[in-house]
C-alpha positions as CSV (number, residue, x, y, z in Angstrom):
1,M,-30.4,-1.0,5.5
2,S,-30.9,1.7,3.8
3,Y,-33.4,1.7,0.9
4,Y,-36.8,-0.7,1.4
5,V,-37.0,-3.9,0.1
6,S,-40.3,-5.2,-0.4
7,E,-40.8,-9.0,1.3
8,S,-37.4,-8.6,3.0
9,G,-38.8,-10.0,6.5
10,L,-39.0,-5.8,7.5
11,S,-42.3,-4.0,7.1
12,Y,-42.8,-1.2,5.6
13,F,-44.0,0.2,8.7
14,D,-41.2,-0.9,10.8
15,Y,-38.9,0.4,8.1
16,L,-40.3,3.8,8.7
17,Q,-40.2,3.9,12.2
18,A,-36.5,2.6,12.6
19,K,-35.3,5.5,10.5
20,S,-37.2,7.9,11.9
21,F,-34.9,8.8,14.8
22,E,-31.9,8.6,12.8
23,N,-30.1,11.8,11.3
24,S,-28.5,9.9,9.0
25,F,-28.7,7.6,5.9
26,K,-26.2,4.4,6.2
27,T,-25.6,1.8,4.0
28,E,-22.8,-0.6,3.1
29,I,-21.6,-1.0,-0.9
30,S,-18.5,-3.1,-2.4
31,K,-15.3,-1.8,-2.0
32,R,-14.8,-3.0,-5.9
33,T,-17.6,-1.2,-7.3
34,R,-17.4,1.8,-5.0
35,S,-13.3,2.6,-6.5
36,I,-14.8,2.7,-9.8
37,I,-17.6,4.5,-9.1
38,A,-15.8,7.8,-6.6
39,S,-13.2,8.4,-4.6
40,N,-13.8,9.7,-0.9
41,E,-13.5,13.2,-2.4
42,E,-15.9,12.8,-4.5
43,L,-18.3,11.5,-2.6
44,Q,-18.2,14.1,-0.2
45,Q,-19.0,16.9,-2.5
46,Q,-22.5,14.7,-3.4
47,H,-22.6,15.1,0.9
48,I,-21.6,11.0,1.2
49,A,-19.1,9.8,3.3
50,A,-17.0,6.7,3.8
51,M,-17.3,6.3,7.3
52,E,-15.3,2.6,7.7
53,S,-14.7,-0.7,6.7
54,V,-17.1,-4.1,7.7
55,S,-15.3,-5.8,6.3
56,S,-12.7,-6.4,3.9
57,G,-14.7,-6.4,0.7
58,I,-17.1,-4.0,2.6
59,E,-17.6,-0.2,2.9
60,R,-20.0,2.0,5.3
61,L,-21.5,4.8,3.6
62,S,-23.2,7.7,5.4
63,F,-25.5,10.3,3.5
64,D,-26.7,13.6,4.7
65,I,-30.2,13.3,4.7
66,Q,-30.7,17.0,3.8
67,E,-28.4,17.6,1.4
68,L,-29.4,14.6,-0.4
69,T,-29.9,14.9,-4.3
70,V,-33.4,13.8,-5.7
71,A,-32.2,10.8,-7.0
72,F,-31.8,9.3,-3.1
73,Q,-34.8,10.6,-1.9
74,W,-37.0,9.7,-4.2
75,G,-40.3,7.9,-2.0
76,F,-40.3,11.0,0.7
77,S,-42.8,12.4,1.1
78,E,-41.4,15.9,2.0
79,L,-39.5,15.7,-1.6
80,L,-42.7,14.4,-3.3
81,A,-44.9,17.0,-2.0
82,T,-42.2,20.2,-4.0
83,V,-43.1,18.0,-7.8
84,G,-44.1,19.8,-10.1
85,R,-47.2,22.0,-9.8
86,V,-48.5,20.9,-6.6
87,N,-47.1,23.7,-4.8
88,D,-48.6,26.5,-7.3
89,T,-49.6,29.5,-5.0
90,L,-53.2,29.6,-3.8
91,A,-53.9,33.1,-5.8
92,S,-52.6,31.2,-8.8
93,L,-55.4,28.4,-8.0
94,V,-58.0,31.0,-7.3
95,K,-57.6,32.7,-11.0
96,I,-58.0,28.7,-12.1
97,A,-61.6,28.3,-10.4
98,K,-64.8,28.1,-12.8
99,T,-67.4,28.6,-9.5
100,P,-67.2,29.7,-6.2
101,A,-67.7,26.3,-5.0
102,Q,-63.9,25.5,-6.6
103,V,-62.5,28.9,-4.9
104,W,-63.7,26.8,-1.5
105,A,-61.9,23.9,-2.0
106,Y,-58.7,25.5,-3.7
107,E,-59.1,27.3,0.2
108,Q,-59.2,24.0,1.7
109,F,-56.5,22.7,0.4
110,E,-54.4,25.3,1.0
111,I,-55.3,24.3,4.5
112,A,-54.3,20.6,4.1
113,R,-50.6,22.2,2.2
114,D,-50.2,24.4,5.5
115,A,-51.0,21.5,8.0
116,F,-48.8,19.0,6.1
117,R,-45.9,21.5,6.7
118,Q,-46.5,21.5,10.6
119,E,-46.7,17.6,10.2
120,L,-50.3,17.8,11.3
121,Y,-51.3,14.4,9.1
122,Q,-54.8,14.1,10.0
123,E,-56.0,17.4,10.1
124,A,-54.5,17.3,6.8
125,L,-57.2,14.3,5.1
126,E,-59.5,16.2,7.1
127,S,-59.2,19.6,4.6
128,L,-58.1,17.1,1.7
129,D,-61.6,15.3,2.6
130,R,-63.1,18.5,2.1
131,A,-61.7,19.8,-1.3
132,I,-62.3,16.5,-2.6
133,N,-66.0,15.2,-1.8
134,G,-67.7,18.6,-0.2
135,Y,-68.9,19.7,2.8
136,S,-72.1,20.6,3.8
137,S,-72.9,23.3,0.4
138,N,-70.1,23.3,-1.4
139,T,-69.5,20.9,-3.3
140,G,-66.0,20.7,-3.4
141,H,-63.4,19.9,-6.9
142,K,-62.8,16.1,-7.2
143,L,-61.0,16.9,-10.9
144,E,-57.7,18.9,-9.3
145,Y,-55.4,16.1,-9.3
146,R,-53.2,18.4,-6.7
147,F,-55.8,17.4,-3.9
148,H,-55.3,13.4,-5.2
149,Y,-51.5,14.0,-5.3
150,L,-51.5,15.7,-1.6
151,L,-53.9,12.8,-0.2
152,G,-51.0,10.0,-1.8
153,T,-47.9,11.8,-0.2
154,I,-49.6,12.0,3.1
155,R,-51.3,8.2,3.2
156,L,-47.3,7.0,1.5
157,G,-45.6,8.4,4.6
158,S,-42.6,8.9,5.5
159,F,-40.0,9.2,8.4
160,Q,-41.3,11.7,10.1
161,N,-44.8,10.2,9.2
162,S,-45.0,6.6,10.3
163,S,-47.8,6.8,12.1
164,P,-50.3,3.3,11.1
165,A,-53.6,6.0,11.6
166,I,-52.3,7.4,8.5
167,V,-50.1,5.6,6.2
168,N,-51.6,3.7,3.8
169,L,-50.3,2.1,0.8
170,A,-53.3,0.9,-0.9
171,E,-55.1,4.0,-0.6
172,A,-51.9,6.4,-1.6
173,E,-51.4,3.9,-4.4
174,N,-54.7,4.6,-5.0
175,A,-54.9,8.4,-5.0
176,F,-51.6,8.6,-7.2
177,Q,-53.2,6.6,-9.9
178,S,-56.1,9.5,-9.3
179,A,-54.2,12.3,-9.4
180,A,-52.5,10.9,-12.7
181,R,-55.5,10.3,-14.2
182,Y,-56.9,13.9,-13.8
183,A,-53.2,15.6,-14.6
184,R,-52.6,13.2,-17.8
185,R,-54.4,15.9,-20.9
186,D,-53.0,19.5,-19.3
187,Y,-50.0,18.1,-16.9
188,P,-48.5,15.4,-18.2
189,T,-45.8,15.8,-16.4
190,E,-47.5,16.1,-13.1
191,A,-49.3,12.8,-14.1
192,G,-46.0,10.5,-14.7
193,H,-45.0,11.9,-10.9
194,A,-48.0,10.5,-9.8
195,L,-47.6,7.1,-11.6
196,L,-44.0,6.7,-10.8
197,A,-45.1,7.4,-7.1
198,A,-48.5,4.7,-7.7
199,G,-45.5,2.5,-8.6
200,W,-43.7,2.9,-5.4
201,A,-46.7,1.7,-3.4
202,A,-47.7,-1.0,-4.9
203,Y,-43.8,-2.0,-4.4
204,C,-44.3,-1.1,-1.2
205,Q,-47.0,-3.1,-0.8
206,G,-45.7,-6.7,-2.8
207,K,-47.5,-5.5,-5.8
208,M,-44.7,-6.0,-8.6
209,M,-46.9,-6.6,-11.8
210,E,-48.6,-2.9,-10.5
211,A,-45.4,-1.7,-9.8
212,A,-44.3,-2.6,-12.7
213,R,-46.8,-1.3,-14.9
214,H,-47.4,2.1,-13.5
215,T,-43.8,2.8,-13.3
216,E,-43.5,1.9,-17.2
217,E,-46.4,4.2,-17.7
218,A,-44.2,7.3,-16.0
219,A,-41.6,6.7,-17.9
220,Q,-43.6,7.2,-21.5
221,L,-45.0,10.7,-20.1
222,V,-41.7,11.7,-18.6
223,P,-38.8,10.0,-20.4
224,Q,-36.4,11.9,-19.2
225,L,-37.4,11.0,-15.2
226,G,-34.4,9.0,-13.9
227,E,-36.4,7.4,-11.2
228,A,-38.9,6.1,-13.2
229,Y,-35.6,3.9,-15.1
230,F,-34.1,3.0,-11.6
231,Q,-37.2,1.9,-9.8
232,L,-38.3,-0.2,-12.9
233,A,-35.0,-1.8,-12.7
234,K,-35.2,-2.1,-8.9
235,I,-38.5,-4.2,-9.1
236,Q,-36.9,-6.1,-12.3
237,F,-33.6,-7.2,-10.2
238,H,-36.6,-8.2,-7.0
239,I,-38.1,-10.3,-9.1
240,G,-35.6,-12.0,-11.3
241,E,-35.1,-10.2,-14.1
242,P,-31.5,-8.5,-14.6
243,D,-31.4,-8.8,-18.2
244,S,-34.5,-6.5,-18.5
245,A,-33.7,-4.7,-15.5
246,L,-29.5,-3.8,-16.7
247,P,-30.3,-1.0,-19.4
248,N,-33.6,0.6,-17.3
249,L,-30.6,0.5,-14.8
250,G,-27.5,2.5,-17.5
251,R,-30.6,4.5,-18.4
252,A,-30.8,6.1,-14.9
253,I,-27.4,6.4,-14.7
254,K,-26.5,8.2,-17.8
255,L,-29.7,10.3,-16.9
256,D,-28.0,10.9,-13.3
257,R,-24.4,9.9,-11.6
258,A,-26.0,9.1,-8.7
259,Y,-28.0,6.3,-9.2
260,S,-24.9,4.3,-9.8
261,I,-24.0,5.0,-6.1
262,R,-27.9,4.3,-4.7
263,A,-27.5,0.8,-7.0
264,A,-25.2,-0.5,-5.4
265,S,-26.1,0.4,-2.0
266,D,-29.7,-1.8,-2.8
267,D,-30.5,-4.8,-1.2
268,D,-32.6,-5.3,-4.3
269,F,-29.4,-5.0,-6.5
270,K,-26.8,-6.6,-4.9
271,R,-28.0,-10.3,-5.5
272,Y,-26.3,-9.6,-8.8
273,E,-23.4,-6.8,-8.1
274,A,-21.1,-8.5,-10.9
275,K,-23.9,-7.7,-13.3
276,I,-24.0,-4.2,-11.2
277,H,-20.4,-3.6,-11.2
278,A,-19.8,-5.0,-14.8
279,L,-22.3,-2.1,-16.1
280,I,-20.7,0.6,-14.0
281,D,-17.4,-0.6,-15.4
282,E,-19.2,-0.3,-18.5
283,L,-20.3,3.3,-18.4
284,R,-16.7,4.4,-16.8
285,Q,-15.1,3.5,-19.3
286,S,-17.4,5.0,-21.9
287,A,-16.8,8.3,-20.4
288,Q,-13.0,8.0,-20.5
289,Q,-12.3,7.5,-23.6
290,E,-14.9,11.1,-24.0
291,A,-13.5,12.6,-21.5
292,E,-9.8,11.5,-22.8
293,A,-10.5,13.0,-26.1
294,L,-12.5,16.0,-24.7
295,L,-8.8,16.8,-22.9
296,V,-6.4,16.3,-25.9
297,A,-8.6,18.3,-27.7
298,T,-9.2,21.2,-25.4
299,E,-5.4,21.4,-24.7
300,R,-4.8,21.7,-27.9
301,Q,-7.5,25.0,-28.3
302,T,-6.4,25.9,-25.3
303,I,-2.7,26.5,-26.7
304,E,-3.9,27.8,-30.6
305,T,-6.3,30.1,-28.6
306,E,-3.5,31.9,-26.7
307,K,-1.6,31.8,-29.8
308,R,-4.2,34.0,-31.3
309,Q,-3.1,37.1,-33.1
310,V,-3.8,38.9,-36.3
311,Q,-1.2,41.3,-37.4
312,E,0.0,42.9,-35.2
313,F,-2.3,42.6,-32.6
314,S,-2.5,39.2,-29.7
315,L,-4.8,37.7,-27.8
316,P,-3.1,37.3,-24.6
317,K,-3.0,41.6,-24.6
318,Y,-6.7,42.0,-24.5
319,V,-8.2,39.0,-22.7
320,G,-6.9,37.0,-20.2
321,L,-7.2,32.9,-20.1
322,D,-6.3,32.2,-16.5
323,S,-9.8,30.7,-15.5
324,A,-9.9,28.7,-18.8
325,K,-6.5,27.4,-17.5
326,H,-7.4,26.8,-14.0
327,D,-10.4,24.5,-15.1
328,L,-8.2,22.8,-17.8
329,L,-6.0,21.8,-14.5
330,E,-9.1,20.9,-12.7
331,A,-10.4,18.7,-15.7
332,T,-6.7,17.0,-15.8
333,S,-6.6,16.5,-12.4
334,A,-10.5,14.8,-12.1
335,A,-9.5,12.5,-14.7
336,R,-6.7,10.8,-12.8
337,H,-8.6,9.5,-10.5
338,N,-9.4,6.8,-12.5
339,T,-13.1,6.9,-11.5
340,Y,-17.0,7.0,-13.4
341,F,-17.6,10.4,-11.6
342,G,-14.4,11.8,-12.5
343,Y,-14.6,11.7,-16.1
344,L,-18.0,12.9,-15.9
345,D,-16.4,15.9,-14.4
346,S,-13.3,16.0,-16.5
347,A,-15.9,15.8,-19.5
348,T,-18.1,18.7,-17.8
349,L,-15.3,20.9,-17.2
350,C,-13.5,20.8,-20.7
351,L,-16.9,21.6,-21.8
352,R,-16.8,24.8,-19.6
353,V,-12.5,25.0,-20.9
354,R,-13.9,25.6,-24.6
355,Q,-17.0,27.8,-23.9
356,Q,-14.7,29.9,-21.7
357,L,-12.3,30.0,-25.0
358,Q,-14.7,30.9,-27.5
359,H,-15.7,34.2,-25.1
360,A,-12.2,35.2,-24.9
361,L,-11.9,34.9,-29.3
362,A,-15.5,37.0,-28.7
363,Q,-13.8,39.5,-26.6
364,F,-10.0,39.8,-28.5
365,T,-12.1,40.1,-31.7
366,E,-14.2,43.1,-29.7
367,R,-11.4,45.0,-27.8
368,A,-8.6,44.9,-30.3
369,N,-10.9,46.0,-33.4
370,A,-12.1,48.6,-31.2
371,D,-8.0,49.5,-30.5
372,A,-7.8,49.2,-34.2
373,L,-10.8,51.5,-35.2
374,Q,-9.5,54.2,-32.4
375,Q,-5.8,54.1,-34.0
376,I,-7.5,54.8,-37.2
377,T,-9.6,58.1,-35.8
378,R,-5.9,59.0,-34.3
379,L,-4.3,58.5,-37.9
380,D,-6.8,60.5,-39.7
381,D,-5.0,63.7,-39.1
382,R,-2.0,62.4,-40.0
383,I,-3.3,61.0,-43.6
384,N,-4.4,64.6,-44.2
385,T,-1.4,66.0,-44.0
386,V,0.4,63.2,-45.9
387,R,0.6,65.9,-49.1
388,T,2.7,68.5,-47.1
389,R,5.1,66.0,-45.8
390,N,8.2,63.8,-47.6
391,A,7.2,60.5,-48.8
392,G,9.0,58.2,-46.3
393,G,7.3,60.2,-43.3
394,G,3.9,59.4,-45.3
395,W,4.6,56.0,-46.4
396,V,5.4,55.1,-42.8
397,A,1.9,56.0,-41.6
398,M,0.4,54.5,-44.3
399,G,2.1,51.1,-43.8
400,W,0.8,51.3,-40.0
401,L,-2.2,52.5,-41.6
402,G,-3.0,49.2,-43.6
403,V,-1.4,47.0,-41.1
404,I,-4.6,48.6,-39.0
405,L,-6.4,47.9,-41.6
406,S,-6.3,44.4,-42.9
407,F,-6.5,43.3,-38.5
408,V,-10.0,45.4,-39.0
409,L,-10.7,42.9,-41.8
410,G,-9.7,39.8,-40.8
411,C,-11.8,40.6,-37.6
412,Q,-14.2,40.6,-39.9
413,S,-14.1,38.0,-41.5
414,Y,-13.1,35.9,-38.6
415,N,-16.2,36.9,-36.9
416,R,-19.0,37.5,-39.6
417,V,-20.1,40.3,-37.6
418,S,-23.8,41.3,-38.5
419,K,-24.5,42.3,-42.7
420,A,-25.3,46.1,-41.1
421,N,-21.9,46.5,-39.1
422,D,-20.1,45.3,-42.0
423,Q,-21.3,47.5,-44.4
424,Q,-20.9,50.1,-41.9
425,K,-17.0,49.2,-41.5
426,Q,-16.3,48.7,-45.0
427,I,-17.8,52.4,-46.3
428,R,-15.0,53.3,-43.4
429,L,-12.8,51.6,-44.9
430,D,-13.1,52.1,-48.2
431,A,-12.8,56.1,-48.0
432,A,-9.7,55.4,-45.5
433,Y,-8.5,53.4,-48.3
434,K,-9.2,56.6,-51.1
435,Q,-7.2,59.1,-48.4
436,M,-4.2,56.3,-49.0
437,A,-4.4,56.3,-52.7
438,E,-4.9,59.8,-52.8
439,G,-2.0,60.6,-50.6
440,A,0.4,58.5,-52.9
441,R,-0.4,60.0,-55.9
442,D,0.4,63.5,-54.5
443,M,3.2,62.9,-53.1
444,I,4.5,60.9,-56.8
445,R,3.0,64.2,-58.7
446,P,5.5,66.1,-59.5
447,N,5.4,70.1,-57.9
């Protein structure tokens, strides 16, 4: 088993202790569902390896714990301790202190954080108790949410912190609730994370109603918190409410693709494997439509960009498109995997190609415009001597100048440069046209 499942016959303490000696996470997943989520190559990009086939329809995956994304790690106390502003430096915390007692409390909190880093959990709890409740003549600072958040993190436990003397899920839930209460007004995002952790602590105790309530409140406070929707879906699947769970799982996966793998390998979700497969396949088909449309549009835009030309000035002379073409090939290759991850990667690469093409057009205009203006400068002397030259030679010079001037005007119109630059260039162009007109009149005037 990889992810903890409440009331599974394995206690939370046993789960932590069983995992405490492992260097990697292992789980089983349906081959059928895995095949529409990601290829082996795409799994490796997520630091997941398909190890072996357990049976004809089941595959075993191995996760590198050190490299897992947040979507895989939530509930690990080492991650919880890095969330939000819990890690603000002591110097920054002292600045917001209003009394010497609060300064002392923040110093105790710093001691607790250092003890936690060293896995000295009992010592960390002692310093946190002093920070919150005071010690001797120091009154402590009960209203600081960071103190309660770290307290909840330690009481929640982890694979490194699995001692029954330290881990206490009920105290963890209460501490996270206190953290949310004190953070809600000034730090709503941190309050949302605290409520999410309180929901996980409640779930691990088998308190599903409280777990759902905490988690729903977390999602309301932080609507972009994918873990909140995933955790709520896990709770709803656990209590047998798949119709309520599926939309929440869909929201989580759209916020972070990794939840598709996690759902397919979590025993709370596996009870509804067919529904999970159908949901992920629906998301895959939607991603496919978007990626294929983007590919067609991006390929056309690449061709049109490479052909971009204004008068005698062509884009390839000034800007290379090798990087954009390479990414376009990668996007095409990713789409051929016919997986959810592949189509998402393809769409992302297409968007990057389009940004590169826009940048190339801007560079083309800038560089070719500068080249054209340099040519105008070089031709200035020739324009001034038109009166003394024969008509044919003069008209050749003015013909080239006309090409260059038309290009510059075209670049100005195409890119909509700033008004000030337009005015300055127009003055320059008007002067050049005036010189051309005067030269023409002088050439046709009888000697």
